N, CA, C and O atoms as a GROMACS GRO file, in nm:
protein
  392
    1MET      N    1   6.283  15.285  11.607
    1MET     CA    2   6.225  15.251  11.437
    1MET      C    3   6.175  15.329  11.414
    1MET      O    4   6.119  15.385  11.509
    2PRO      N    5   6.158  15.394  11.268
    2PRO     CA    6   6.111  15.414  11.181
    2PRO      C    7   5.960  15.292  11.101
    2PRO      O    8   5.866  15.327  11.030
    3TYR      N    9   5.987  15.189  11.140
    3TYR     CA   10   5.862  15.092  11.079
    3TYR      C   11   5.826  15.005  11.239
    3TYR      O   12   5.880  14.899  11.270
    4LEU      N   13   5.760  15.051  11.294
    4LEU     CA   14   5.764  14.968  11.445
    4LEU      C   15   5.678  15.098  11.487
    4LEU      O   16   5.767  15.183  11.489
    5THR      N   17   5.600  15.142  11.509
    5THR     CA   18   5.480  15.260  11.594
    5THR      C   19   5.380  15.200  11.709
    5THR      O   20   5.287  15.121  11.692
    6THR      N   21   5.408  15.239  11.788
    6THR     CA   22   5.298  15.235  11.933
    6THR      C   23   5.186  15.332  11.977
    6THR      O   24   5.194  15.429  12.052
    7THR      N   25   5.037  15.259  11.882
    7THR     CA   26   4.906  15.373  11.915
    7THR      C   27   4.865  15.393  12.055
    7THR      O   28   4.931  15.339  12.143
    8GLU      N   29   4.763  15.465  12.084
    8GLU     CA   30   4.741  15.510  12.233
    8GLU      C   31   4.667  15.387  12.317
    8GLU      O   32   4.669  15.366  12.438
    9LYS      N   33   4.604  15.315  12.215
    9LYS     CA   34   4.573  15.161  12.295
    9LYS      C   35   4.653  15.051  12.341
    9LYS      O   36   4.620  14.945  12.395
   10ASN      N   37   4.746  15.089  12.314
   10ASN     CA   38   4.901  15.020  12.319
   10ASN      C   39   4.905  14.908  12.232
   10ASN      O   40   4.980  14.821  12.276
   11ARG      N   41   4.846  14.877  12.113
   11ARG     CA   42   4.877  14.823  12.006
   11ARG      C   43   4.974  14.878  11.909
   11ARG      O   44   4.957  14.992  11.867
   12LEU      N   45   5.103  14.784  11.859
   12LEU     CA   46   5.198  14.810  11.790
   12LEU      C   47   5.148  14.873  11.656
   12LEU      O   48   5.026  14.882  11.640
   13ILE      N   49   5.255  14.929  11.531
   13ILE     CA   50   5.184  14.937  11.399
   13ILE      C   51   5.334  14.875  11.377
   13ILE      O   52   5.432  14.867  11.451
   14LEU      N   53   5.312  14.841  11.269
   14LEU     CA   54   5.447  14.774  11.154
   14LEU      C   55   5.403  14.777  11.025
   14LEU      O   56   5.308  14.727  10.966
   15ASP      N   57   5.520  14.867  10.986
   15ASP     CA   58   5.483  14.922  10.790
   15ASP      C   59   5.561  14.821  10.753
   15ASP      O   60   5.668  14.782  10.798
   16LEU      N   61   5.459  14.764  10.616
   16LEU     CA   62   5.570  14.699  10.528
   16LEU      C   63   5.524  14.762  10.439
   16LEU      O   64   5.441  14.853  10.438
   17TYR      N   65   5.619  14.678  10.306
   17TYR     CA   66   5.610  14.722  10.163
   17TYR      C   67   5.680  14.592  10.102
   17TYR      O   68   5.800  14.563  10.104
   18VAL      N   69   5.548  14.506  10.036
   18VAL     CA   70   5.546  14.426  10.053
   18VAL      C   71   5.600  14.422   9.896
   18VAL      O   72   5.628  14.533   9.853
   19GLN      N   73   5.618  14.310   9.803
   19GLN     CA   74   5.677  14.212   9.680
   19GLN      C   75   5.563  14.156   9.704
   19GLN      O   76   5.506  14.193   9.807
   20PRO      N   77   5.477  14.019   9.590
   20PRO     CA   78   5.425  13.977   9.558
   20PRO      C   79   5.507  13.900   9.450
   20PRO      O   80   5.601  13.944   9.384
   21LYS      N   81   5.434  13.744   9.443
   21LYS     CA   82   5.518  13.664   9.333
   21LYS      C   83   5.684  13.656   9.340
   21LYS      O   84   5.766  13.638   9.250
   22SER      N   85   5.699  13.675   9.466
   22SER     CA   86   5.889  13.637   9.476
   22SER      C   87   5.924  13.472   9.502
   22SER      O   88   5.841  13.381   9.509
   23SER      N   89   6.061  13.463   9.514
   23SER     CA   90   6.056  13.324   9.423
   23SER      C   91   6.073  13.285   9.597
   23SER      O   92   6.034  13.170   9.616
   24ARG      N   93   6.104  13.329   9.679
   24ARG     CA   94   6.074  13.277   9.897
   24ARG      C   95   6.001  13.357   9.925
   24ARG      O   96   6.030  13.476   9.916
   25THR      N   97   5.887  13.313   9.966
   25THR     CA   98   5.896  13.405  10.130
   25THR      C   99   5.986  13.430  10.232
   25THR      O  100   6.028  13.333  10.295
   26LYS      N  101   6.051  13.616  10.280
   26LYS     CA  102   6.149  13.632  10.296
   26LYS      C  103   6.091  13.830  10.347
   26LYS      O  104   6.002  13.909  10.314
   27VAL      N  105   6.221  13.826  10.452
   27VAL     CA  106   6.226  14.007  10.506
   27VAL      C  107   6.385  13.959  10.460
   27VAL      O  108   6.476  13.877  10.461
   28ALA      N  109   6.312  14.128  10.406
   28ALA     CA  110   6.400  14.167  10.293
   28ALA      C  111   6.538  14.253  10.294
   28ALA      O  112   6.637  14.251  10.221
   29GLY      N  113   6.477  14.374  10.477
   29GLY     CA  114   6.568  14.465  10.472
   29GLY      C  115   6.490  14.526  10.475
   29GLY      O  116   6.379  14.478  10.453
   30LEU      N  117   6.507  14.712  10.511
   30LEU     CA  118   6.439  14.780  10.489
   30LEU      C  119   6.409  14.858  10.365
   30LEU      O  120   6.505  14.874  10.290
   31HIS      N  121   6.293  14.910  10.330
   31HIS     CA  122   6.270  15.090  10.254
   31HIS      C  123   6.187  15.154  10.234
   31HIS      O  124   6.069  15.127  10.212
   32ASP      N  125   6.273  15.309  10.242
   32ASP     CA  126   6.193  15.345  10.256
   32ASP      C  127   6.114  15.371  10.370
   32ASP      O  128   6.001  15.418  10.358
   33GLY      N  129   6.173  15.341  10.496
   33GLY     CA  130   6.097  15.297  10.608
   33GLY      C  131   6.057  15.240  10.728
   33GLY      O  132   6.063  15.254  10.850
   34ALA      N  133   5.978  15.118  10.570
   34ALA     CA  134   5.893  15.092  10.664
   34ALA      C  135   5.975  14.871  10.554
   34ALA      O  136   5.991  14.858  10.432
   35ILE      N  137   5.995  14.785  10.636
   35ILE     CA  138   6.072  14.651  10.718
   35ILE      C  139   5.973  14.627  10.409
   35ILE      O  140   5.892  14.679  10.332
   36LYS      N  141   6.084  14.516  10.411
   36LYS     CA  142   6.044  14.436  10.375
   36LYS      C  143   6.041  14.359  10.324
   36LYS      O  144   6.129  14.311  10.253
   37LEU      N  145   5.891  14.306  10.352
   37LEU     CA  146   5.906  14.196  10.296
   37LEU      C  147   5.852  14.128  10.161
   37LEU      O  148   5.756  14.184  10.107
   38MET      N  149   5.915  13.990  10.090
   38MET     CA  150   5.894  13.936  10.029
   38MET      C  151   5.773  13.814   9.983
   38MET      O  152   5.772  13.707  10.045
   39ILE      N  153   5.692  13.834   9.891
   39ILE     CA  154   5.609  13.617   9.918
   39ILE      C  155   5.616  13.659   9.800
   39ILE      O  156   5.654  13.754   9.730
   40THR      N  157   5.529  13.475   9.797
   40THR     CA  158   5.550  13.381   9.719
   40THR      C  159   5.390  13.418   9.640
   40THR      O  160   5.385  13.400   9.518
   41ALA      N  161   5.267  13.466   9.712
   41ALA     CA  162   5.146  13.458   9.695
   41ALA      C  163   5.150  13.593   9.574
   41ALA      O  164   5.233  13.682   9.556
   42PRO      N  165   5.042  13.563   9.516
   42PRO     CA  166   5.018  13.611   9.393
   42PRO      C  167   4.900  13.829   9.479
   42PRO      O  168   4.834  13.872   9.574
   43PRO      N  169   4.930  13.850   9.414
   43PRO     CA  170   4.831  13.990   9.479
   43PRO      C  171   4.690  13.991   9.408
   43PRO      O  172   4.628  14.083   9.353
   44VAL      N  173   4.654  13.822   9.434
   44VAL     CA  174   4.523  13.851   9.413
   44VAL      C  175   4.410  13.743   9.468
   44VAL      O  176   4.438  13.632   9.513
   45ASP      N  177   4.280  13.796   9.455
   45ASP     CA  178   4.194  13.803   9.584
   45ASP      C  179   4.242  13.763   9.716
   45ASP      O  180   4.231  13.660   9.783
   46GLY      N  181   4.305  13.888   9.733
   46GLY     CA  182   4.415  13.852   9.916
   46GLY      C  183   4.457  13.765   9.970
   46GLY      O  184   4.462  13.764  10.094
   47LYS      N  185   4.518  13.624   9.865
   47LYS     CA  186   4.600  13.623   9.872
   47LYS      C  187   4.711  13.577   9.938
   47LYS      O  188   4.746  13.472   9.992
   48ALA      N  189   4.768  13.711   9.913
   48ALA     CA  190   4.928  13.731   9.957
   48ALA      C  191   4.858  13.857  10.111
   48ALA      O  192   4.948  13.863  10.194
   49ASN      N  193   4.780  13.912  10.140
   49ASN     CA  194   4.748  13.914  10.189
   49ASN      C  195   4.765  13.863  10.323
   49ASN      O  196   4.839  13.927  10.398
   50THR      N  197   4.681  13.710  10.385
   50THR     CA  198   4.629  13.622  10.418
   50THR      C  199   4.794  13.600  10.386
   50THR      O  200   4.819  13.706  10.329
   51GLN      N  201   4.926  13.522  10.389
   51GLN     CA  202   5.090  13.500  10.395
   51GLN      C  203   5.132  13.657  10.426
   51GLN      O  204   5.219  13.640  10.512
   52VAL      N  205   5.123  13.774  10.409
   52VAL     CA  206   5.129  13.854  10.538
   52VAL      C  207   5.148  13.875  10.611
   52VAL      O  208   5.256  13.908  10.660
   53THR      N  209   5.011  13.861  10.670
   53THR     CA  210   4.969  13.820  10.853
   53THR      C  211   5.025  13.686  10.910
   53THR      O  212   5.112  13.684  10.997
   54THR      N  213   4.952  13.546  10.841
   54THR     CA  214   5.051  13.456  10.867
   54THR      C  215   5.182  13.476  10.887
   54THR      O  216   5.220  13.480  11.004
   55PHE      N  217   5.265  13.491  10.796
   55PHE     CA  218   5.405  13.505  10.792
   55PHE      C  219   5.496  13.586  10.873
   55PHE      O  220   5.618  13.573  10.873
   56ILE      N  221   5.396  13.716  10.978
   56ILE     CA  222   5.474  13.824  11.061
   56ILE      C  223   5.392  13.737  11.218
   56ILE      O  224   5.452  13.760  11.322
   57ALA      N  225   5.246  13.630  11.233
   57ALA     CA  226   5.294  13.638  11.311
   57ALA      C  227   5.337  13.480  11.314
   57ALA      O  228   5.304  13.409  11.410
   58LYS      N  229   5.402  13.436  11.221
   58LYS     CA  230   5.517  13.276  11.259
   58LYS      C  231   5.626  13.381  11.259
   58LYS      O  232   5.615  13.381  11.381
   59ILE      N  233   5.732  13.481  11.234
   59ILE     CA  234   5.828  13.529  11.298
   59ILE      C  235   5.814  13.564  11.374
   59ILE      O  236   5.908  13.544  11.451
   60LEU      N  237   5.734  13.621  11.416
   60LEU     CA  238   5.736  13.653  11.532
   60LEU      C  239   5.707  13.619  11.703
   60LEU      O  240   5.752  13.674  11.804
   61GLY      N  241   5.601  13.495  11.683
   61GLY     CA  242   5.583  13.403  11.831
   61GLY      C  243   5.439  13.449  11.792
   61GLY      O  244   5.354  13.407  11.870
   62LEU      N  245   5.399  13.512  11.703
   62LEU     CA  246   5.234  13.575  11.778
   62LEU      C  247   5.093  13.406  11.721
   62LEU      O  248   5.113  13.299  11.665
   63ALA      N  249   4.993  13.461  11.765
   63ALA     CA  250   4.859  13.356  11.727
   63ALA      C  251   4.839  13.428  11.617
   63ALA      O  252   4.847  13.550  11.636
   64LYS      N  253   4.806  13.383  11.472
   64LYS     CA  254   4.706  13.463  11.342
   64LYS      C  255   4.592  13.574  11.426
   64LYS      O  256   4.572  13.689  11.389
   65SER      N  257   4.552  13.533  11.500
   65SER     CA  258   4.430  13.629  11.555
   65SER      C  259   4.538  13.801  11.639
   65SER      O  260   4.494  13.912  11.668
   66ALA      N  261   4.663  13.753  11.648
   66ALA     CA  262   4.719  13.881  11.707
   66ALA      C  263   4.784  13.974  11.671
   66ALA      O  264   4.833  14.069  11.734
   67VAL      N  265   4.786  13.916  11.458
   67VAL     CA  266   4.827  14.059  11.370
   67VAL      C  267   4.730  14.039  11.223
   67VAL      O  268   4.741  13.958  11.130
   68THR      N  269   4.645  14.136  11.245
   68THR     CA  270   4.605  14.237  11.218
   68THR      C  271   4.661  14.304  11.071
   68THR      O  272   4.767  14.367  11.073
   69LEU      N  273   4.561  14.283  10.907
   69LEU     CA  274   4.615  14.424  10.797
   69LEU      C  275   4.461  14.544  10.878
   69LEU      O  276   4.342  14.531  10.904
   70GLN      N  277   4.583  14.666  10.887
   70GLN     CA  278   4.525  14.808  10.920
   70GLN      C  279   4.478  14.825  10.801
   70GLN      O  280   4.358  14.821  10.776
   71SER      N  281   4.540  14.838  10.744
   71SER     CA  282   4.533  14.924  10.625
   71SER      C  283   4.629  14.875  10.516
   71SER      O  284   4.711  14.793  10.556
   72GLY      N  285   4.638  14.916  10.360
   72GLY     CA  286   4.689  14.916  10.266
   72GLY      C  287   4.671  14.770  10.218
   72GLY      O  288   4.777  14.710  10.198
   73HIS      N  289   4.556  14.699  10.196
   73HIS     CA  290   4.477  14.566  10.208
   73HIS      C  291   4.500  14.590  10.041
   73HIS      O  292   4.562  14.496   9.990
   74GLN      N  293   4.469  14.675   9.967
   74GLN     CA  294   4.477  14.669   9.799
   74GLN      C  295   4.665  14.771   9.797
   74GLN      O  296   4.641  14.842   9.895
   75SER      N  297   4.752  14.796   9.772
   75SER     CA  298   4.875  14.868   9.777
   75SER      C  299   4.956  14.785   9.857
   75SER      O  300   4.941  14.693   9.937
   76ARG      N  301   5.074  14.872   9.792
   76ARG     CA  302   5.185  14.706   9.784
   76ARG      C  303   5.223  14.830  10.000
   76ARG      O  304   5.149  14.794  10.092
   77ARG      N  305   5.277  14.888  10.016
   77ARG     CA  306   5.267  14.917  10.150
   77ARG      C  307   5.130  14.896  10.212
   77ARG      O  308   5.025  14.873  10.151
   78LYS      N  309   5.149  14.907  10.350
   78LYS     CA  310   5.113  14.780  10.434
   78LYS      C  311   5.133  14.798  10.607
   78LYS      O  312   5.240  14.777  10.664
   79ARG      N  313   4.972  14.856  10.694
   79ARG     CA  314   5.000  14.881  10.733
   79ARG      C  315   4.953  14.798  10.883
   79ARG      O  316   4.841  14.822  10.926
   80ILE      N  317   5.061  14.680  10.974
   80ILE     CA  318   4.950  14.541  11.040
   80ILE      C  319   4.934  14.546  11.168
   80ILE      O  320   5.032  14.607  11.210
   81ALA      N  321   4.848  14.507  11.280
   81ALA     CA  322   4.915  14.559  11.388
   81ALA      C  323   4.892  14.444  11.474
   81ALA      O  324   4.855  14.327  11.463
   82LEU      N  325   4.927  14.521  11.557
   82LEU     CA  326   5.005  14.350  11.577
   82LEU      C  327   4.955  14.331  11.756
   82LEU      O  328   5.024  14.422  11.801
   83THR      N  329   4.894  14.283  11.856
   83THR     CA  330   4.850  14.311  12.017
   83THR      C  331   4.948  14.168  11.996
   83THR      O  332   4.979  14.091  11.905
   84GLY      N  333   4.989  14.198  12.226
   84GLY     CA  334   5.088  14.058  12.262
   84GLY      C  335   5.170  14.056  12.230
   84GLY      O  336   5.227  13.947  12.218
   85ILE      N  337   5.227  14.168  12.198
   85ILE     CA  338   5.396  14.121  12.176
   85ILE      C  339   5.445  14.297  12.208
   85ILE      O  340   5.384  14.388  12.151
   86GLU      N  341   5.576  14.329  12.316
   86GLU     CA  342   5.652  14.397  12.315
   86GLU      C  343   5.715  14.502  12.204
   86GLU      O  344   5.801  14.441  12.140
   87PRO      N  345   5.701  14.647  12.156
   87PRO     CA  346   5.812  14.682  12.085
   87PRO      C  347   5.929  14.641  12.103
   87PRO      O  348   6.008  14.623  12.010
   88ASP      N  349   5.955  14.619  12.227
   88ASP     CA  350   6.136  14.515  12.265
   88ASP      C  351   6.136  14.404  12.151
   88ASP      O  352   6.217  14.367  12.065
   89GLU      N  353   6.027  14.374  12.184
   89GLU     CA  354   6.117  14.227  12.168
   89GLU      C  355   6.031  14.203  12.045
   89GLU      O  356   6.000  14.085  12.028
   90VAL      N  357   5.995  14.275  11.971
   90VAL     CA  358   5.922  14.279  11.756
   90VAL      C  359   6.121  14.329  11.730
   90VAL      O  360   6.190  14.296  11.634
   91ARG      N  361   6.153  14.388  11.816
   91ARG     CA  362   6.272  14.478  11.719
   91ARG      C  363   6.401  14.354  11.694
   91ARG      O  364   6.460  14.308  11.597
   92ARG      N  365   6.401  14.335  11.854
   92ARG     CA  366   6.497  14.187  11.870
   92ARG      C  367   6.525  14.042  11.792
   92ARG      O  368   6.616  13.962  11.769
   93ILE      N  369   6.302  14.078  11.755
   93ILE     CA  370   6.355  13.958  11.696
   93ILE      C  371   6.374  14.007  11.509
   93ILE      O  372   6.459  13.946  11.445
   94LEU      N  373   6.293  14.114  11.440
   94LEU     CA  374   6.362  14.138  11.358
   94LEU      C  375   6.553  14.221  11.292
   94LEU      O  376   6.629  14.240  11.197
   95ALA      N  377   6.524  14.242  11.452
   95ALA     CA  378   6.743  14.308  11.381
   95ALA      C  379   6.786  14.183  11.279
   95ALA      O  380   6.818  14.212  11.163
   96PRO      N  381   6.784  14.052  11.322
   96PRO     CA  382   6.872  14.001  11.291
   96PRO      C  383   6.785  13.933  11.124
   96PRO      O  384   6.758  13.814  11.110
   97LEU      N  385   6.769  13.995  11.062
   97LEU     CA  386   6.692  14.009  10.998
   97LEU      C  387   6.701  14.054  10.887
   97LEU      O  388   6.687  14.007  10.774
   98LEU      N  389   6.747  14.238  10.962
   98LEU     CA  390   6.692  14.357  10.892
   98LEU      C  391   6.824  14.396  10.887
   98LEU      O  392   6.855  14.503  10.834
   0.00000   0.00000   0.00000
């Protein structure tokens, strides 16, 4: 799947396309090879980035410390680094949401 890659350090990278200021927070399918994530937070003072990492941690059942924003701090396109989970488990959890 194009939205999930593994680095040489056995970390997973999740590609996201984020739509801030939505009416609710949810996974909204795929957008140009990335997972489209709608969030309620505005893109101000890092609020959207915090909500993105918290929401991803929650749906994948990970600690917040296992989900870090790797790139895209001021962009709709974001790359999230995940630790402590296998690629097959991520795909299994996300498949019904896509």
